[in-house]
DOKEFI-509204 format. One record per residue (C-alpha): residue in three letters; x, y, z; residue number from 1; chain. Coordinates in nm, 3 decimals. Each point is the difference from the previous one (the first is absolute). Layout:
N
NODE   type         u         v         w   seq   mol
NODE    ala         X         Y         Z   NUM     A
...
# end
This chain:
491
NODE   type         u         v         w   seq   mol
NODE    met     5.499     7.175    -0.831     1     A
NODE    leu    -0.242     0.264     0.129     2     A
NODE    thr     0.234     0.275    -0.115     3     A
NODE    asn     0.003    -0.141    -0.356     4     A
NODE    arg    -0.380    -0.009    -0.013     5     A
NODE    ile    -0.027     0.358     0.126     6     A
NODE    gly     0.254     0.108    -0.259     7     A
NODE    cys    -0.195    -0.164    -0.284     8     A
NODE    leu    -0.324     0.161     0.121     9     A
NODE    val     0.160     0.345     0.012    10     A
NODE    phe     0.141    -0.049    -0.352    11     A
NODE    val    -0.341    -0.091    -0.139    12     A
NODE    cys    -0.162     0.298     0.170    13     A
NODE    leu     0.262     0.234    -0.143    14     A
NODE    met    -0.051    -0.140    -0.349    15     A
NODE    leu    -0.375     0.048     0.026    16     A
NODE    ser     0.044     0.356     0.130    17     A
NODE    cys     0.243     0.092    -0.273    18     A
NODE    asp    -0.227    -0.150    -0.264    19     A
NODE    ala    -0.299     0.200     0.129    20     A
NODE    leu     0.194     0.325     0.023    21     A
NODE    lys     0.144    -0.051    -0.342    22     A
NODE    asn    -0.336    -0.037    -0.169    23     A
NODE    asn    -0.220     0.237     0.206    24     A
NODE    lys     0.233     0.300     0.046    25     A
NODE    phe    -0.144     0.330    -0.128    26     A
NODE    lys     0.266     0.157    -0.220    27     A
NODE    arg     0.025     0.366    -0.101    28     A
NODE    lys     0.228     0.168    -0.250    29     A
NODE    val     0.015     0.344    -0.161    30     A
NODE    asp    -0.046     0.034    -0.368    31     A
NODE    ile     0.272     0.248    -0.108    32     A
NODE    arg    -0.200     0.133    -0.292    33     A
NODE    thr    -0.335     0.048     0.177    34     A
NODE    asn     0.104     0.017     0.368    35     A
NODE    asn    -0.298    -0.226     0.065    36     A
NODE    leu    -0.002    -0.284     0.245    37     A
NODE    val    -0.051    -0.330    -0.169    38     A
NODE    asn    -0.187    -0.260     0.197    39     A
NODE    lys     0.171    -0.336    -0.032    40     A
NODE    thr    -0.279    -0.203     0.154    41     A
NODE    ser    -0.079    -0.144    -0.343    42     A
NODE    asp     0.356    -0.134    -0.024    43     A
NODE    ser    -0.048    -0.176     0.330    44     A
NODE    lys    -0.320    -0.151    -0.137    45     A
NODE    asn     0.183    -0.125    -0.307    46     A
NODE    leu     0.261    -0.166     0.221    47     A
NODE    thr    -0.274    -0.185     0.180    48     A
NODE    glu    -0.170    -0.110    -0.323    49     A
NODE    asn     0.326    -0.112    -0.156    50     A
NODE    gly     0.072    -0.211     0.306    51     A
NODE    arg     0.330     0.148     0.109    52     A
NODE    gly     0.116    -0.079     0.349    53     A
NODE    phe     0.048    -0.321     0.192    54     A
NODE    leu    -0.357    -0.120     0.051    55     A
NODE    tyr    -0.167     0.099    -0.327    56     A
NODE    pro    -0.066    -0.243    -0.287    57     A
NODE    ala     0.327     0.078    -0.178    58     A
NODE    gly     0.208     0.031     0.314    59     A
NODE    leu     0.265    -0.230     0.135    60     A
NODE    phe    -0.232    -0.143     0.266    61     A
NODE    ser    -0.311    -0.012    -0.223    62     A
NODE    leu    -0.278    -0.204     0.160    63     A
NODE    gly    -0.085    -0.159    -0.335    64     A
NODE    lys     0.359    -0.107    -0.058    65     A
NODE    val     0.026    -0.146     0.346    66     A
NODE    leu    -0.317    -0.202    -0.045    67     A
NODE    asn     0.123    -0.132    -0.337    68     A
NODE    phe     0.271    -0.189     0.187    69     A
NODE    phe    -0.204    -0.084     0.308    70     A
NODE    pro    -0.060    -0.376     0.046    71     A
NODE    val    -0.369    -0.098    -0.005    72     A
NODE    gly     0.009    -0.344     0.161    73     A
NODE    asp     0.050    -0.356    -0.118    74     A
NODE    glu    -0.117     0.044    -0.361    75     A
NODE    arg    -0.359    -0.103     0.058    76     A
NODE    glu    -0.242    -0.069    -0.282    77     A
NODE    cys    -0.217     0.293    -0.107    78     A
NODE    lys    -0.283     0.071    -0.244    79     A
NODE    pro     0.075     0.233    -0.294    80     A
NODE    ser    -0.227     0.304    -0.021    81     A
NODE    thr     0.027     0.037    -0.378    82     A
NODE    phe    -0.060    -0.249    -0.279    83     A
NODE    thr     0.285    -0.248    -0.037    84     A
NODE    ile     0.031    -0.348    -0.142    85     A
NODE    ala     0.144    -0.110     0.333    86     A
NODE    gly    -0.265    -0.047     0.264    87     A
NODE    ala     0.230     0.080     0.294    88     A
NODE    gly     0.326     0.173     0.080    89     A
NODE    ile     0.254     0.049     0.279    90     A
NODE    cys     0.002     0.296     0.237    91     A
NODE    leu     0.338     0.175    -0.047    92     A
NODE    asn     0.136     0.349     0.037    93     A
NODE    pro     0.006     0.189    -0.332    94     A
NODE    tyr     0.378    -0.019    -0.033    95     A
NODE    asp     0.011    -0.380     0.029    96     A
NODE    cys    -0.287    -0.035    -0.246    97     A
NODE    arg     0.189     0.202    -0.263    98     A
NODE    gln     0.327    -0.182     0.066    99     A
NODE    arg    -0.169    -0.340    -0.054   100     A
NODE    asp    -0.166     0.114    -0.326   101     A
NODE    gly    -0.345    -0.024     0.154   102     A
NODE    lys    -0.307     0.209    -0.073   103     A
NODE    ala    -0.162     0.204     0.278   104     A
NODE    ser    -0.378    -0.039     0.019   105     A
NODE    gly    -0.142     0.184     0.299   106     A
NODE    asp     0.113     0.057     0.356   107     A
NODE    cys     0.044    -0.240     0.291   108     A
NODE    ala     0.128     0.003     0.359   109     A
NODE    his    -0.202     0.313     0.083   110     A
NODE    gly     0.157     0.190    -0.287   111     A
NODE    leu     0.361    -0.084     0.087   112     A
NODE    gly     0.036    -0.245    -0.290   113     A
NODE    val    -0.139    -0.091    -0.342   114     A
NODE    cys    -0.162    -0.320    -0.122   115     A
NODE    cys     0.273    -0.119    -0.237   116     A
NODE    val    -0.109    -0.237    -0.278   117     A
NODE    phe     0.242    -0.228    -0.187   118     A
NODE    glu    -0.099    -0.131    -0.344   119     A
NODE    val     0.253    -0.190    -0.211   120     A
NODE    ser     0.011    -0.197    -0.323   121     A
NODE    cys     0.256    -0.202    -0.194   122     A
NODE    gly     0.367     0.057     0.084   123     A
NODE    ala    -0.055     0.153     0.343   124     A
NODE    thr     0.154    -0.085     0.337   125     A
NODE    val    -0.236    -0.025     0.296   126     A
NODE    gln     0.148     0.147     0.320   127     A
NODE    asn    -0.310     0.091     0.200   128     A
NODE    asn    -0.239    -0.175     0.237   129     A
NODE    leu    -0.296     0.048    -0.235   130     A
NODE    thr     0.022     0.018    -0.379   131     A
NODE    tyr    -0.243    -0.056    -0.287   132     A
NODE    phe     0.138    -0.183    -0.304   133     A
NODE    met    -0.200     0.046    -0.320   134     A
NODE    ser     0.016    -0.112    -0.359   135     A
NODE    pro     0.116     0.250    -0.264   136     A
NODE    arg    -0.269     0.254    -0.096   137     A
NODE    phe    -0.225    -0.116     0.284   138     A
NODE    pro    -0.305     0.005     0.011   139     A
NODE    glu     0.009    -0.074    -0.373   140     A
NODE    leu     0.069    -0.353    -0.121   141     A
NODE    trp     0.356    -0.072    -0.105   142     A
NODE    ser     0.101    -0.237    -0.280   143     A
NODE    gly     0.378     0.027     0.007   144     A
NODE    asp     0.222    -0.304    -0.038   145     A
NODE    glu     0.300     0.113     0.208   146     A
NODE    asn     0.072    -0.107     0.357   147     A
NODE    cys    -0.092     0.229     0.288   148     A
NODE    thr     0.231    -0.013     0.305   149     A
NODE    ile     0.020     0.180     0.333   150     A
NODE    his     0.232    -0.059     0.296   151     A
NODE    ile    -0.121     0.006     0.360   152     A
NODE    glu     0.238     0.103     0.278   153     A
NODE    arg    -0.076    -0.039     0.368   154     A
NODE    thr    -0.041     0.337     0.170   155     A
NODE    his     0.168    -0.122     0.320   156     A
NODE    ala     0.116    -0.319     0.168   157     A
NODE    gly    -0.329    -0.051     0.185   158     A
NODE    ile    -0.192    -0.070    -0.321   159     A
NODE    met    -0.071    -0.373    -0.039   160     A
NODE    gln    -0.260    -0.041    -0.275   161     A
NODE    leu    -0.148     0.168    -0.303   162     A
NODE    arg    -0.378    -0.001    -0.034   163     A
NODE    ile    -0.131     0.039    -0.354   164     A
NODE    asp    -0.368     0.081    -0.056   165     A
NODE    phe    -0.106    -0.057    -0.360   166     A
NODE    leu    -0.248     0.285    -0.042   167     A
NODE    his    -0.002    -0.067    -0.373   168     A
NODE    phe     0.184    -0.287    -0.164   169     A
NODE    thr    -0.071    -0.140    -0.346   170     A
NODE    ile     0.277    -0.143    -0.216   171     A
NODE    gly     0.014    -0.302    -0.231   172     A
NODE    gln    -0.177    -0.319     0.106   173     A
NODE    pro     0.191    -0.320     0.078   174     A
NODE    asn     0.004    -0.293    -0.236   175     A
NODE    arg    -0.357    -0.127     0.013   176     A
NODE    thr     0.115    -0.358    -0.034   177     A
NODE    thr     0.291    -0.014     0.245   178     A
NODE    gly    -0.053     0.300     0.229   179     A
NODE    ala     0.355     0.130    -0.055   180     A
NODE    cys     0.071     0.373    -0.038   181     A
NODE    asp     0.195    -0.051    -0.321   182     A
NODE    glu    -0.077     0.341    -0.155   183     A
NODE    asp    -0.071     0.300     0.223   184     A
NODE    val     0.124    -0.047     0.356   185     A
NODE    met     0.077     0.205     0.310   186     A
NODE    val     0.306    -0.117     0.196   187     A
NODE    leu     0.066     0.134     0.350   188     A
NODE    gly     0.342    -0.076     0.147   189     A
NODE    glu     0.276    -0.228    -0.116   190     A
NODE    gly     0.103    -0.362     0.041   191     A
NODE    asp    -0.213    -0.270     0.160   192     A
NODE    ser    -0.191     0.249     0.214   193     A
NODE    asn    -0.146     0.196    -0.293   194     A
NODE    phe    -0.373     0.033    -0.055   195     A
NODE    thr    -0.156    -0.017    -0.348   196     A
NODE    leu    -0.343     0.114    -0.110   197     A
NODE    cys    -0.200     0.060    -0.316   198     A
NODE    gly    -0.360     0.042    -0.116   199     A
NODE    gln    -0.268     0.198     0.186   200     A
NODE    asn     0.063     0.063     0.368   201     A
NODE    his    -0.162     0.329     0.101   202     A
NODE    gly    -0.099    -0.003     0.365   203     A
NODE    gln     0.270    -0.251     0.099   204     A
NODE    his     0.297     0.066     0.228   205     A
NODE    val     0.325    -0.169     0.101   206     A
NODE    tyr     0.261     0.030     0.275   207     A
NODE    tyr     0.357    -0.051    -0.120   208     A
NODE    asn     0.304    -0.041     0.227   209     A
NODE    leu     0.261     0.259    -0.093   210     A
NODE    pro     0.361    -0.120    -0.001   211     A
NODE    ser     0.235     0.113     0.274   212     A
NODE    thr     0.321    -0.091    -0.181   213     A
NODE    val     0.261     0.268    -0.064   214     A
NODE    glu     0.129     0.063    -0.352   215     A
NODE    ser     0.368    -0.048    -0.073   216     A
NODE    arg     0.189     0.329     0.014   217     A
NODE    glu     0.335     0.144    -0.085   218     A
NODE    ala     0.255     0.101     0.262   219     A
NODE    gly    -0.097     0.322     0.170   220     A
NODE    glu    -0.371    -0.016    -0.099   221     A
NODE    leu    -0.279    -0.015     0.253   222     A
NODE    pro    -0.204    -0.323     0.020   223     A
NODE    asn    -0.328     0.002    -0.189   224     A
NODE    ile    -0.302    -0.230     0.039   225     A
NODE    lys    -0.078    -0.188    -0.319   226     A
NODE    ser    -0.301     0.135    -0.189   227     A
NODE    thr    -0.293    -0.215    -0.116   228     A
NODE    pro    -0.090     0.011    -0.371   229     A
NODE    leu    -0.360    -0.006    -0.121   230     A
NODE    val    -0.011    -0.082    -0.371   231     A
NODE    ile    -0.301    -0.022    -0.232   232     A
NODE    arg     0.102    -0.180    -0.317   233     A
NODE    met    -0.206     0.057    -0.313   234     A
NODE    arg    -0.030    -0.227    -0.299   235     A
NODE    gly    -0.182     0.150    -0.297   236     A
NODE    ser    -0.150     0.344    -0.062   237     A
NODE    asp    -0.359    -0.107    -0.071   238     A
NODE    met    -0.096    -0.052     0.365   239     A
NODE    pro    -0.141     0.302     0.187   240     A
NODE    arg     0.136     0.017     0.354   241     A
NODE    ile    -0.057     0.213     0.306   242     A
NODE    trp     0.117    -0.010     0.361   243     A
NODE    leu     0.008     0.212     0.312   244     A
NODE    met     0.171    -0.146     0.306   245     A
NODE    arg     0.025     0.137     0.351   246     A
NODE    leu     0.345    -0.078     0.142   247     A
NODE    ala     0.018     0.028     0.379   248     A
NODE    gln     0.310    -0.090     0.201   249     A
NODE    met    -0.101    -0.179     0.319   250     A
NODE    pro     0.191    -0.014     0.331   251     A
NODE    leu    -0.006    -0.315     0.210   252     A
NODE    ala    -0.303     0.112     0.204   253     A
NODE    his    -0.213     0.022    -0.317   254     A
NODE    ser     0.141    -0.297    -0.191   255     A
NODE    ser    -0.190    -0.316    -0.084   256     A
NODE    pro     0.064    -0.320     0.198   257     A
NODE    his     0.262    -0.246    -0.115   258     A
NODE    asn    -0.074    -0.170    -0.332   259     A
NODE    cys    -0.311     0.210    -0.073   260     A
NODE    leu     0.008     0.149    -0.348   261     A
NODE    gln    -0.340     0.162     0.062   262     A
NODE    tyr    -0.129     0.130     0.333   263     A
NODE    his    -0.364     0.098     0.055   264     A
NODE    ile    -0.078     0.198     0.316   265     A
NODE    asp    -0.376     0.060    -0.026   266     A
NODE    asn    -0.270    -0.207     0.167   267     A
NODE    asn    -0.150    -0.083    -0.340   268     A
NODE    gly     0.156    -0.003    -0.343   269     A
NODE    thr     0.077    -0.185    -0.321   270     A
NODE    ile     0.292    -0.225    -0.089   271     A
NODE    lys     0.070    -0.060    -0.370   272     A
NODE    thr     0.268    -0.190    -0.181   273     A
NODE    phe     0.201     0.213    -0.238   274     A
NODE    asn    -0.151     0.070    -0.344   275     A
NODE    phe    -0.343    -0.116     0.111   276     A
NODE    ala    -0.235     0.123    -0.275   277     A
NODE    ser    -0.278    -0.134    -0.220   278     A
NODE    asn     0.242    -0.034    -0.292   279     A
NODE    gly     0.309    -0.067     0.209   280     A
NODE    arg     0.193    -0.301     0.115   281     A
NODE    his     0.180    -0.056     0.328   282     A
NODE    leu     0.375     0.044    -0.023   283     A
NODE    ala     0.238    -0.293     0.011   284     A
NODE    ser     0.286    -0.037     0.250   285     A
NODE    gln    -0.178     0.177     0.285   286     A
NODE    glu     0.081    -0.100     0.359   287     A
NODE    tyr    -0.111     0.246     0.267   288     A
NODE    arg    -0.234     0.070     0.292   289     A
NODE    ala    -0.278     0.258     0.026   290     A
NODE    cys    -0.027     0.071     0.374   291     A
NODE    val    -0.275     0.164     0.203   292     A
NODE    arg     0.081     0.183     0.321   293     A
NODE    arg    -0.199    -0.132     0.293   294     A
NODE    asn    -0.162     0.309     0.144   295     A
NODE    leu    -0.099     0.057     0.361   296     A
NODE    gly    -0.311    -0.193     0.105   297     A
NODE    phe     0.010    -0.249    -0.291   298     A
NODE    cys     0.099    -0.366     0.031   299     A
NODE    ser    -0.071    -0.160    -0.339   300     A
NODE    val    -0.051     0.084    -0.365   301     A
NODE    arg    -0.253    -0.111    -0.262   302     A
NODE    tyr     0.068    -0.029    -0.373   303     A
NODE    thr    -0.268    -0.006    -0.271   304     A
NODE    pro     0.024     0.017    -0.381   305     A
NODE    cys    -0.062     0.341    -0.156   306     A
NODE    asp    -0.252    -0.154    -0.244   307     A
NODE    ser    -0.085    -0.329    -0.170   308     A
NODE    arg     0.294     0.027    -0.242   309     A
NODE    ser     0.262     0.143     0.233   310     A
NODE    phe     0.184    -0.327     0.066   311     A
NODE    arg     0.158    -0.164    -0.304   312     A
NODE    ile     0.324    -0.186     0.075   313     A
NODE    gly     0.002    -0.299    -0.232   314     A
NODE    pro    -0.294    -0.222    -0.102   315     A
NODE    asp    -0.250    -0.137     0.248   316     A
NODE    pro     0.112    -0.335     0.148   317     A
NODE    asn    -0.363    -0.124     0.012   318     A
NODE    pro    -0.211     0.161    -0.276   319     A
NODE    gly    -0.310    -0.194     0.095   320     A
NODE    ala    -0.009     0.124     0.356   321     A
NODE    ala     0.062     0.357    -0.106   322     A
NODE    ser    -0.272    -0.001    -0.263   323     A
NODE    asn    -0.252    -0.149     0.240   324     A
NODE    ser     0.067     0.274     0.253   325     A
NODE    gly    -0.146     0.268    -0.225   326     A
NODE    ser     0.327     0.177    -0.071   327     A
NODE    asp     0.107     0.162    -0.322   328     A
NODE    pro    -0.022    -0.231    -0.307   329     A
NODE    ala     0.364     0.068    -0.081   330     A
NODE    val     0.098    -0.164     0.324   331     A
NODE    gly    -0.064    -0.347    -0.133   332     A
NODE    ser     0.223     0.037    -0.305   333     A
NODE    thr     0.316    -0.205    -0.014   334     A
NODE    glu     0.299    -0.027    -0.227   335     A
NODE    pro     0.221    -0.292    -0.107   336     A
NODE    thr     0.271    -0.082     0.247   337     A
NODE    met     0.294    -0.234     0.006   338     A
NODE    pro     0.000    -0.302     0.230   339     A
NODE    val     0.170     0.065     0.332   340     A
NODE    asn     0.275    -0.208     0.143   341     A
NODE    asp    -0.065     0.024     0.373   342     A
NODE    ser     0.363    -0.080     0.082   343     A
NODE    glu     0.124     0.327    -0.148   344     A
NODE    glu    -0.082     0.359     0.080   345     A
NODE    glu    -0.202     0.179    -0.264   346     A
NODE    glu     0.120     0.332    -0.133   347     A
NODE    gly    -0.166     0.262    -0.212   348     A
NODE    ser    -0.241     0.288    -0.002   349     A
NODE    gly    -0.364    -0.089     0.035   350     A
NODE    ala     0.059    -0.368     0.072   351     A
NODE    glu    -0.322    -0.191     0.050   352     A
NODE    pro    -0.072    -0.150     0.342   353     A
NODE    gln     0.031    -0.376    -0.006   354     A
NODE    ile    -0.214    -0.238     0.207   355     A
NODE    ile     0.067    -0.362     0.078   356     A
NODE    asp    -0.263    -0.236    -0.134   357     A
NODE    ser    -0.295     0.020     0.239   358     A
NODE    ser    -0.113    -0.354    -0.085   359     A
NODE    ser     0.254    -0.133     0.247   360     A
NODE    thr    -0.099    -0.073     0.357   361     A
NODE    arg    -0.057     0.316     0.204   362     A
NODE    pro     0.233     0.003     0.300   363     A
NODE    gly    -0.140     0.017     0.351   364     A
NODE    ile    -0.027     0.316     0.206   365     A
NODE    val     0.306    -0.074     0.214   366     A
NODE    ser     0.207    -0.095    -0.306   367     A
NODE    arg    -0.101     0.316    -0.182   368     A
NODE    ile     0.090     0.229     0.291   369     A
NODE    trp     0.323    -0.188     0.065   370     A
NODE    gly     0.090     0.009    -0.369   371     A
NODE    tyr    -0.063     0.374    -0.014   372     A
NODE    ile     0.224     0.070     0.296   373     A
NODE    trp     0.287    -0.236    -0.085   374     A
NODE    gly    -0.049    -0.069    -0.370   375     A
NODE    ser     0.234    -0.299    -0.004   376     A
NODE    ser     0.238    -0.184     0.229   377     A
NODE    gln     0.294     0.188    -0.152   378     A
NODE    arg    -0.116     0.339     0.128   379     A
NODE    ser     0.161     0.175     0.291   380     A
NODE    trp    -0.161    -0.034     0.342   381     A
NODE    his     0.051     0.373     0.059   382     A
NODE    trp    -0.335     0.100    -0.141   383     A
NODE    ser    -0.145     0.349     0.001   384     A
NODE    pro    -0.327     0.127    -0.150   385     A
NODE    tyr     0.196     0.272    -0.180   386     A
NODE    leu     0.161    -0.264    -0.220   387     A
NODE    gln    -0.325    -0.016    -0.194   388     A
NODE    his     0.100     0.325    -0.175   389     A
NODE    gln     0.326    -0.146    -0.127   390     A
NODE    asp     0.084    -0.262    -0.257   391     A
NODE    val     0.149    -0.218     0.276   392     A
NODE    leu    -0.346    -0.121     0.102   393     A
NODE    his    -0.232    -0.082    -0.288   394     A
NODE    tyr    -0.362     0.033     0.089   395     A
NODE    tyr    -0.274    -0.263    -0.010   396     A
NODE    gly    -0.336     0.140    -0.105   397     A
NODE    tyr    -0.335    -0.156     0.086   398     A
NODE    gly    -0.354     0.102    -0.079   399     A
NODE    pro    -0.250    -0.003    -0.290   400     A
NODE    ala     0.278     0.019    -0.261   401     A
NODE    gly     0.129    -0.339     0.112   402     A
NODE    phe     0.273    -0.109     0.236   403     A
NODE    gly     0.366    -0.074    -0.045   404     A
NODE    arg     0.311     0.194    -0.082   405     A
NODE    arg    -0.060     0.316    -0.209   406     A
NODE    arg     0.285     0.204    -0.138   407     A
NODE    cys    -0.035     0.355    -0.131   408     A
NODE    thr     0.318     0.173    -0.102   409     A
NODE    asp    -0.215     0.308    -0.072   410     A
NODE    arg    -0.201     0.073     0.313   411     A
NODE    ile    -0.066     0.232     0.290   412     A
NODE    thr     0.039    -0.106     0.363   413     A
NODE    ile    -0.219     0.116     0.287   414     A
NODE    pro     0.111    -0.126     0.343   415     A
NODE    cys    -0.269    -0.195     0.183   416     A
NODE    glu     0.172    -0.144     0.305   417     A
NODE    asn    -0.320     0.008     0.204   418     A
NODE    glu    -0.211    -0.177    -0.262   419     A
NODE    tyr     0.155    -0.345    -0.010   420     A
NODE    phe    -0.312    -0.183     0.109   421     A
NODE    leu    -0.278     0.192    -0.170   422     A
NODE    pro    -0.267    -0.241    -0.124   423     A
NODE    ser    -0.049    -0.036    -0.373   424     A
NODE    pro    -0.343     0.025    -0.172   425     A
NODE    ser    -0.017    -0.381    -0.005   426     A
NODE    trp    -0.018     0.002     0.385   427     A
NODE    ser     0.334    -0.173     0.029   428     A
NODE    met     0.306     0.134     0.173   429     A
NODE    gly     0.197     0.227    -0.232   430     A
NODE    val     0.337     0.175     0.002   431     A
NODE    cys     0.047     0.363    -0.100   432     A
NODE    asp     0.187     0.045    -0.326   433     A
NODE    pro     0.210     0.320     0.018   434     A
NODE    his     0.101    -0.016    -0.368   435     A
NODE    arg    -0.263     0.117    -0.246   436     A
NODE    cys    -0.004    -0.009    -0.378   437     A
NODE    gly    -0.237    -0.076    -0.285   438     A
NODE    ser    -0.304     0.209    -0.089   439     A
NODE    ser    -0.146     0.051     0.348   440     A
NODE    leu     0.139     0.113     0.333   441     A
NODE    cys    -0.225    -0.255     0.169   442     A
NODE    ala    -0.017    -0.334    -0.180   443     A
NODE    gly    -0.357    -0.103    -0.078   444     A
NODE    ser    -0.175     0.314     0.128   445     A
NODE    ser    -0.141     0.303    -0.177   446     A
NODE    gly     0.156     0.342     0.027   447     A
NODE    ser    -0.268     0.137     0.234   448     A
NODE    asp     0.051    -0.284     0.249   449     A
NODE    cys     0.379     0.002    -0.014   450     A
NODE    leu     0.201     0.141     0.288   451     A
NODE    val     0.325    -0.093     0.171   452     A
NODE    glu     0.080     0.107     0.355   453     A
NODE    ser     0.334    -0.017     0.175   454     A
NODE    ser     0.141     0.111     0.333   455     A
NODE    val     0.361    -0.088    -0.080   456     A
NODE    thr     0.220     0.307     0.041   457     A
NODE    pro     0.140     0.178    -0.181   458     A
NODE    phe    -0.307     0.017    -0.225   459     A
NODE    ala     0.133    -0.076    -0.346   460     A
NODE    val    -0.082    -0.140    -0.343   461     A
NODE    ser     0.300    -0.165    -0.164   462     A
NODE    val     0.024    -0.003    -0.380   463     A
NODE    his     0.191    -0.280    -0.173   464     A
NODE    phe     0.009     0.024    -0.381   465     A
NODE    gly     0.249    -0.226    -0.175   466     A
NODE    pro     0.239     0.077    -0.286   467     A
NODE    pro    -0.131     0.069    -0.354   468     A
NODE    thr    -0.170    -0.305    -0.150   469     A
NODE    pro    -0.245     0.001    -0.295   470     A
NODE    lys    -0.369    -0.026     0.089   471     A
NODE    gln    -0.265    -0.032    -0.267   472     A
NODE    asn    -0.276     0.200     0.174   473     A
NODE    pro     0.109     0.337     0.146   474     A
NODE    asp    -0.353     0.063     0.131   475     A
NODE    leu     0.063    -0.270     0.261   476     A
NODE    asn     0.313     0.182     0.123   477     A
NODE    leu    -0.124     0.352     0.072   478     A
NODE    gly     0.117    -0.007     0.362   479     A
NODE    ala    -0.197     0.085     0.313   480     A
NODE    cys    -0.186     0.290     0.157   481     A
NODE    leu    -0.094    -0.043     0.367   482     A
NODE    arg    -0.175     0.229     0.245   483     A
NODE    tyr     0.119    -0.024     0.358   484     A
NODE    gln    -0.182     0.102     0.316   485     A
NODE    gln     0.151    -0.005     0.346   486     A
NODE    leu    -0.232    -0.155     0.259   487     A
NODE    pro    -0.031     0.131     0.358   488     A
NODE    cys     0.120    -0.225     0.279   489     A
NODE    glu    -0.357    -0.029     0.136   490     A
NODE    thr    -0.108    -0.193    -0.311   491     A
# end
């Protein structure tokens, strides 16, 4: 082994010596016609400038060529040094960047690599950890009526999810009456696990589980992981559209928790339902969770409305109480509704909360708590507080809006396991209602006094919007915008 190393070292030394002698040797020759000595030092200089030899720029062992193939690490994110539409790139060696059809924008890894930016549009295939997908002719508005499709392939087997940040996203609005995306629509994935979106959603993000199934192949072909399509379907050419999405492939260590479509990691932030806008309408057929990572030193979270009109999920169940609380005048508006048969489950988008007639005798404290926990004698004895987030256990709301069984098929759910016995404003024992709908996050209180705190982990807001059903007043179905703040354990 030692002999082989000594041999290699001697070979390298000989090559260096020969290369130096070859380029620095002072040559003399006699000119036959003039008998003058011609100094060939200039020829040696030209050899050096032209890069002949082993270690010069054009040589076999050129330092630049070696570095072009030199690995620069684990493809970390980098910041482009020149103007690009993409706000970030991947640190690669120049050769890999060219092979992947990327665009070099500055150096990285102490000059060993380049910040490679990937920008794609319709018809492309995404095969990188970080790619920016833009509308045709971005940043100009686009009014085409053809579909725009890309395919996303996992870079390696360790990739679990795809995170999409909607830096810009404006396509056609949903049906203002039903909430269905029946014109323009973005569809991510296939089958029952697909995710649909339309309207205005800049600033939103989603985590999508990439499939791990293998495509069918012919005999002799290598197995290939099935790609994930992302399709934006257009209907009509009179609608200006624009989008810019940041597609990042996430390994398991950076994925969102189970069943979390959105995952917020900051101590403070904002949670919005999709297509939340002043002229928007919440989308129908939405069933997901927006989770908040519990950071070190924090034990609970507080939710407050973004403003006085930032919670509109159906009409107010008690217009009188809302109007007396000094809230927005629109809160007290109602719309005609059909009578509810309490023996059947209601379906539909924007269904109005129903309250049992409060003229009946109010049950006692023990009966109310017992009824909340067990509901009826037919319920299972294996009770868990987490059942309150599922349709298995219907909730029983108490407070200024009345008591009795309230059903909201369009609602958000905030866990409140530790708030079962909070007193109500009427100084009687009350039970926390995790399901919230209507025109106020807090029934009977103004926006400035409204807050909901929870220590149930994982911190999450569940969104339950039913299938498309006509509603006469879209302004009462805008959706929700909530600000969250993680609270230190000392408080």
